[in-house]
N, CA, C and O of each residue as an XYZ file, in Angstrom:
456
protein
N      -5.883     17.285     -2.863
C      -5.236     17.742     -1.667
C      -3.835     18.271     -2.227
O      -3.219     17.678     -3.113
N      -3.389     19.473     -1.607
C      -1.986     20.059     -1.989
C      -1.117     19.596     -0.975
O      -1.354     19.739      0.224
N       0.020     18.967     -1.502
C       1.004     18.449     -0.648
C       2.249     19.407     -0.695
O       2.467     20.076     -1.706
N       3.002     19.463      0.326
C       4.254     20.205      0.306
C       5.213     19.729     -0.746
O       5.066     18.590     -1.190
N       6.189     20.504     -1.188
C       7.166     20.054     -2.076
C       7.928     19.008     -1.627
O       8.296     18.139     -2.418
N       8.261     18.966     -0.282
C       9.246     18.154      0.195
C       8.499     16.693      0.326
O       9.060     15.661     -0.043
N       7.320     16.710      0.828
C       6.506     15.485      1.012
C       6.518     14.799     -0.409
O       7.067     13.720     -0.631
N       5.845     15.559     -1.346
C       5.789     15.011     -2.693
C       7.037     14.550     -3.332
O       7.001     13.651     -4.172
N       8.196     15.150     -2.958
C       9.547     14.742     -3.419
C       9.917     13.421     -2.773
O      10.586     12.581     -3.375
N       9.481     13.255     -1.562
C       9.659     11.918     -0.824
C       8.821     10.910     -1.362
O       9.247      9.765     -1.506
N       7.541     11.269     -1.706
C       6.598     10.209     -2.276
C       7.049      9.895     -3.785
O       6.970      8.742     -4.208
N       7.445     10.772     -4.457
C       7.959     10.478     -5.932
C       9.191      9.575     -5.832
O       9.367      8.678     -6.657
N      10.065      9.811     -4.803
C      11.271      8.989     -4.795
C      10.836      7.582     -4.345
O      11.395      6.590     -4.815
N       9.845      7.485     -3.443
C       9.257      5.975     -3.014
C       8.726      5.365     -4.335
O       9.094      4.230     -4.638
N       7.911      6.030     -5.112
C       7.376      5.498     -6.354
C       8.357      5.021     -7.345
O       8.097      4.107     -8.128
N       9.580      5.694     -7.305
C      10.556      5.219     -8.211
C      11.399      3.900     -7.761
O      12.085      3.198     -8.503
N      11.194      3.743     -6.449
C      11.857      2.573     -5.946
C      11.070      1.374     -5.865
O      11.658      0.298     -5.761
N       9.754      1.422     -5.902
C       8.914      0.270     -5.845
C       8.008      0.071     -7.133
O       7.717      0.996     -7.891
N       7.634     -1.126     -7.277
C       6.696     -1.470     -8.441
C       5.377     -1.158     -8.154
O       4.962     -1.504     -7.048
N       4.534     -0.509     -9.003
C       3.119     -0.237     -8.913
C       2.513     -1.415     -9.444
O       3.109     -2.210    -10.172
N       1.097     -1.544     -9.006
C       0.203     -2.615     -9.595
C      -0.835     -1.797    -10.202
O      -1.237     -0.758     -9.678
N      -1.280     -2.265    -11.322
C      -2.374     -1.629    -12.024
C      -3.722     -2.054    -11.244
O      -3.883     -3.190    -10.798
N      -4.621     -1.074    -11.137
C      -5.983     -1.488    -10.313
C      -6.492     -2.709    -11.030
O      -6.897     -3.659    -10.360
N      -6.500     -2.748    -12.215
C      -7.001     -4.040    -12.836
C      -6.535     -5.404    -12.531
O      -7.193     -6.435    -12.667
N      -5.250     -5.285    -12.075
C      -4.442     -6.545    -11.682
C      -4.688     -6.964    -10.271
O      -4.310     -8.069     -9.880
N      -5.289     -6.148     -9.517
C      -5.291     -6.418     -8.058
C      -6.264     -7.646     -7.816
O      -5.853     -8.546     -7.083
N      -7.383     -7.735     -8.315
C      -8.255     -9.054     -8.111
C      -7.669    -10.292     -8.289
O      -7.860    -11.187     -7.465
N      -6.802    -10.491     -9.516
C      -6.193    -11.638     -9.792
C      -4.988    -11.822     -8.768
O      -4.739    -12.923     -8.276
N      -4.317    -10.772     -8.501
C      -3.209    -11.055     -7.558
C      -3.664    -11.531     -6.075
O      -3.065    -12.358     -5.386
N      -4.852    -10.832     -5.730
C      -5.438    -11.244     -4.362
C      -5.785    -12.787     -4.501
O      -5.432    -13.560     -3.610
N      -6.469    -13.233     -5.607
C      -6.736    -14.600     -5.700
C      -5.625    -15.491     -5.641
O      -5.716    -16.632     -5.186
N      -4.498    -14.953     -6.128
C      -3.206    -15.775     -6.121
C      -2.410    -15.710     -4.827
O      -1.259    -16.142     -4.783
N      -3.043    -15.148     -3.725
C      -2.316    -14.996     -2.447
C      -1.796    -13.742     -1.931
O      -1.435    -13.639     -0.759
N      -1.742    -12.728     -2.815
C      -1.237    -11.428     -2.512
C      -2.059    -10.893     -1.200
O      -3.188    -11.343     -1.003
N      -1.581    -10.080     -0.441
C      -2.208     -9.365      0.697
C      -2.461     -7.976      0.333
O      -1.539     -7.250     -0.039
N      -3.729     -7.549      0.426
C      -3.951     -5.996      0.268
C      -3.799     -5.437      1.679
O      -4.396     -5.909      2.646
N      -2.965     -4.407      1.735
C      -2.571     -3.639      2.918
C      -3.066     -2.150      2.848
O      -2.441     -1.321      2.187
N      -4.206     -1.830      3.548
C      -4.795     -0.624      3.684
C      -3.935      0.143      4.635
O      -3.907     -0.235      5.806
N      -3.264      1.127      4.284
C      -2.353      1.885      5.237
C      -2.864      3.201      5.667
O      -2.180      4.006      6.300
N      -4.261      3.424      5.252
C      -4.874      4.599      5.698
C      -5.301      4.460      7.282
O      -5.208      3.373      7.853
N      -5.734      5.536      7.887
C      -6.129      5.487      9.258
C      -7.357      4.671      9.380
O      -8.047      4.470      8.381
N      -7.693      4.163     10.596
C      -8.740      3.230     10.980
C     -10.087      3.773     10.418
O     -10.866      3.051      9.795
N     -10.323      5.149     10.687
C     -11.550      5.746     10.236
C     -11.713      5.719      8.656
O     -12.802      5.521      8.118
N     -10.720      5.901      8.074
C     -10.704      5.776      6.535
C     -11.042      4.396      6.146
O     -11.913      4.201      5.297
N     -10.433      3.456      6.692
C     -10.610      1.983      6.416
C     -12.124      1.690      6.737
O     -12.839      1.115      5.915
N     -12.538      2.068      7.845
C     -13.824      1.812      8.312
C     -14.948      2.291      7.308
O     -16.021      1.706      7.157
N     -14.570      3.389      6.671
C     -15.606      4.054      5.729
C     -15.481      3.349      4.352
O     -16.231      3.670      3.431
N     -14.577      2.435      4.218
C     -14.631      1.601      2.835
C     -13.247      1.240      2.571
O     -12.291      1.969      2.836
N     -13.170      0.018      2.009
C     -11.822     -0.700      1.685
C     -12.051     -1.796      0.855
O     -13.176     -2.196      0.553
N     -10.863     -2.351      0.432
C     -10.927     -3.537     -0.491
C     -11.224     -4.817      0.396
O     -10.571     -5.094      1.402
N     -12.213     -5.516     -0.061
C     -12.618     -6.634      0.775
C     -11.437     -7.634      1.214
O     -10.648     -8.058      0.369
N     -11.351     -7.978      2.512
C     -10.231     -8.687      2.966
C      -9.028     -8.070      3.226
O      -8.062     -8.723      3.623
N      -8.983     -6.862      3.041
C      -7.683     -6.028      3.191
C      -7.272     -6.009      4.740
O      -8.136     -6.000      5.617
N      -5.971     -6.003      5.006
C      -5.653     -5.718      6.405
C      -5.551     -4.235      6.507
O      -5.466     -3.490      5.530
N      -5.566     -3.847      7.774
C      -5.436     -2.236      7.809
C      -4.288     -2.021      9.022
O      -4.407     -2.551     10.126
N      -3.310     -1.275      8.693
C      -2.208     -0.749      9.598
C      -2.002      0.584      9.119
O      -1.558      0.768      7.986
N      -2.290      1.536      9.892
C      -2.068      2.914      9.502
C      -0.715      3.180      9.234
O       0.110      2.497      9.839
N      -0.257      4.185      8.311
C       1.125      4.368      7.983
C       1.828      4.733      9.091
O       2.996      4.345      9.095
N       1.404      5.462     10.179
C       2.105      5.776     11.281
C       2.609      4.671     12.169
O       3.558      4.829     12.936
N       1.933      3.533     12.035
C       2.262      2.323     12.857
C       2.728      1.097     12.087
O       2.874     -0.011     12.603
N       2.973      1.420     10.670
C       3.290      0.262      9.871
C       4.534     -0.510     10.301
O       4.490     -1.721     10.517
N       5.541      0.151     10.409
C       6.816     -0.512     10.792
C       6.848     -1.210     12.042
O       7.583     -2.187     12.184
N       6.019     -0.734     13.074
C       6.042     -1.370     14.348
C       5.090     -2.634     14.395
O       5.285     -3.498     15.251
N       4.067     -2.744     13.485
C       3.141     -3.655     13.611
C       2.926     -4.682     12.408
O       2.105     -5.599     12.441
N       3.704     -4.425     11.439
C       3.589     -5.261     10.188
C       3.905     -6.847     10.352
O       3.242     -7.787      9.914
N       4.996     -6.872     11.037
C       5.552     -8.318     11.295
C       4.688     -9.082     12.002
O       4.794    -10.300     11.854
N       3.734     -8.601     12.843
C       2.905     -9.251     13.659
C       1.667     -9.779     12.742
O       1.054    -10.781     13.110
N       1.319     -9.130     11.602
C       0.243     -9.602     10.695
C       0.796    -10.174      9.394
O       0.078    -10.910      8.718
N       1.987     -9.887      9.025
C       2.526    -10.426      7.723
C       3.974    -10.853      8.041
O       4.901    -10.075      7.818
N       4.187    -12.137      8.584
C       5.555    -12.530      9.040
C       6.369    -13.142      7.710
O       7.596    -13.204      7.783
N       5.788    -13.529      6.670
C       6.594    -13.914      5.702
C       7.047    -12.860      4.831
O       6.216    -12.201      4.206
N       8.390    -12.614      4.717
C       8.963    -11.511      3.860
C       8.830    -11.748      2.392
O       9.147    -10.845      1.619
N       8.381    -12.908      1.940
C       8.187    -13.228      0.533
C       6.714    -13.011      0.153
O       6.343    -13.251     -0.996
N       5.923    -12.591      1.032
C       4.490    -12.381      0.666
C       4.336    -11.181     -0.250
O       4.941    -10.131     -0.039
N       3.545    -11.355     -1.231
C       3.221    -10.221     -2.138
C       2.271     -9.273     -1.407
O       1.096     -9.584     -1.211
N       2.808     -8.087     -0.997
C       1.928     -7.141     -0.265
C       1.603     -5.948     -1.105
O       2.495     -5.220     -1.541
N       0.301     -5.734     -1.341
C      -0.104     -4.484     -2.042
C      -0.567     -3.442     -1.196
O      -1.657     -3.521     -0.630
N       0.230     -2.423     -1.071
C      -0.207     -1.475     -0.230
C      -1.121     -0.406     -0.857
O      -0.950     -0.168     -2.052
N      -1.969      0.191     -0.255
C      -2.925      1.257     -0.873
C      -3.321      2.215      0.181
O      -3.449      1.968      1.380
N      -3.516      3.454     -0.488
C      -4.197      4.637      0.288
C      -5.243      5.043     -0.610
O      -5.730      4.230     -1.396
N      -5.663      6.351     -0.549
C      -6.714      6.859     -1.367
C      -6.089      7.055     -2.784
O      -6.829      6.787     -3.730
N      -4.856      7.476     -3.049
C      -4.307      7.828     -4.212
C      -3.056      7.124     -4.405
O      -3.155      5.936     -4.713
N      -1.899      7.622     -4.284
C      -0.381      6.890     -4.526
C       0.392      7.212     -3.408
O       1.018      6.259     -2.943
N       0.530      8.330     -2.825
C       1.586      8.717     -2.029
C       1.895      7.697     -0.902
O       2.917      7.013     -0.848
N       0.808      7.687      0.050
C       1.086      6.882      1.417
C       1.192      5.398      0.934
O       1.782      4.614      1.677
N       0.713      4.980     -0.154
C       0.843      3.487     -0.579
C       2.260      3.343     -0.990
O       2.968      2.436     -0.551
N       2.691      4.277     -1.869
C       4.177      4.018     -2.256
C       5.030      4.293     -1.061
O       5.929      3.473     -0.874
N       4.933      5.236     -0.254
C       5.713      5.322      0.955
C       5.778      4.081      1.785
O       6.831      3.705      2.300
N       4.664      3.461      1.906
C       4.522      2.322      2.761
C       5.331      1.145      2.073
O       6.155      0.498      2.720
N       5.072      0.900      0.777
C       5.725     -0.118      0.107
C       7.195     -0.025      0.070
O       7.913     -1.024      0.105
N       7.678      1.292     -0.008
C       9.205      1.373      0.077
C       9.759      1.066      1.429
O      10.861      0.534      1.564
N       8.935      1.427      2.502
C       9.353      1.151      3.956
C       9.356     -0.358      4.069
O      10.293     -0.920      4.636
N       8.352     -1.031      3.556
C       8.397     -2.507      3.718
C       9.507     -3.184      2.961
O      10.058     -4.175      3.440
N       9.883     -2.640      1.693
C      10.947     -3.134      0.917
C      12.346     -3.083      1.757
O      13.171     -3.993      1.828
N      12.417     -1.740      2.405
C      13.486     -1.558      3.266
C      13.701     -2.555      4.456
O      14.815     -2.754      4.940
N      12.564     -3.163      4.889
C      12.389     -3.997      5.997
C      12.549     -5.459      5.516
O      12.449     -6.382      6.325
N      12.816     -5.694      4.102
C      12.922     -7.013      3.711
C      11.836     -7.588      2.947
O      12.041     -8.620      2.308
N      10.678     -7.018      2.945
C       9.573     -7.449      2.092
C       9.830     -7.181      0.550
O       9.527     -6.128     -0.010
N      10.397     -8.212     -0.029
C      10.891     -7.875     -1.455
C       9.739     -7.802     -2.312
O       9.897     -7.150     -3.344
N       8.606     -8.333     -2.110
C       7.410     -8.145     -3.006
C       6.436     -7.136     -2.692
O       5.277     -7.300     -3.074
N       6.796     -6.011     -1.980
C       5.872     -5.018     -1.546
C       5.670     -4.045     -2.754
O       6.602     -3.531     -3.372
N       4.471     -3.872     -2.991
C       4.079     -2.918     -4.128
C       3.027     -1.999     -3.742
O       2.588     -2.050     -2.593
N       2.578     -1.170     -4.577
C       1.385     -0.076     -4.264
C       0.507     -0.184     -5.458
O       0.934     -0.516     -6.564
N      -0.737      0.107     -5.203
C      -1.717      0.202     -6.230
C      -1.702      1.669     -6.964
O      -1.979      2.680     -6.317
N      -1.403      1.715     -8.188
C      -1.277      3.043     -8.900
C      -2.673      3.614     -8.814
O      -3.690      3.015     -9.162
N      -2.621      4.750     -8.348
C      -3.979      5.536     -8.276
C      -4.807      5.107     -6.995
O      -5.908      5.617     -6.784
N      -4.303      4.233     -6.210
C      -4.861      3.832     -4.884
C      -6.350      3.345     -4.979
O      -6.792      2.851     -6.016
N      -7.084      3.508     -3.866
C      -8.300      2.932     -3.758
C      -9.291      3.689     -4.704
O     -10.253      3.092     -5.186
N      -9.062      4.918     -4.947
C      -9.940      5.592     -5.969
C      -9.853      4.958     -7.385
O     -10.869      4.759     -8.051
N      -8.646      4.657     -7.808
C      -8.449      3.984     -9.172
C      -8.989      2.624     -9.030
O      -9.615      2.216    -10.009
N      -8.881      1.819     -8.001
C      -9.288      0.539     -7.890
C     -10.901      0.561     -7.973
O     -11.494     -0.287     -8.641
N     -11.492      1.440     -7.356
C     -12.951      1.391     -7.415
C     -13.452      1.820     -8.762
O     -14.551      1.438     -9.165
N     -12.696      2.582     -9.449
C     -13.119      2.994    -10.983
C     -12.972      1.820    -11.860
O     -13.462      1.929    -12.984
N     -12.377      0.698    -11.546
C     -12.260     -0.401    -12.573
C     -13.509     -1.159    -12.620
O     -13.627     -2.107    -13.398
């Protein structure tokens, strides 16, 4: 998918602010209590997702996250199909005080390839 220069710049900035997680690390992190957060739209989530993941679309993240993840110390692993929305979401969560918000490098596509 081709993104606008401004959107990609915003996503790149978000990626520089938050830590990524290697797709191969995700399983162990989930077993240790991390929460996988699918920030894609409901239709995308319904078509396939990481087992046990929560789903809050990117457009409603800031409004709804506290109702699902109340503990600001929770390790939250945001993901989308690739990188951009996951990184933007993790950066937004960090600005809300979720100090352990991260994103899956390469997103769901990379996770499925492991």
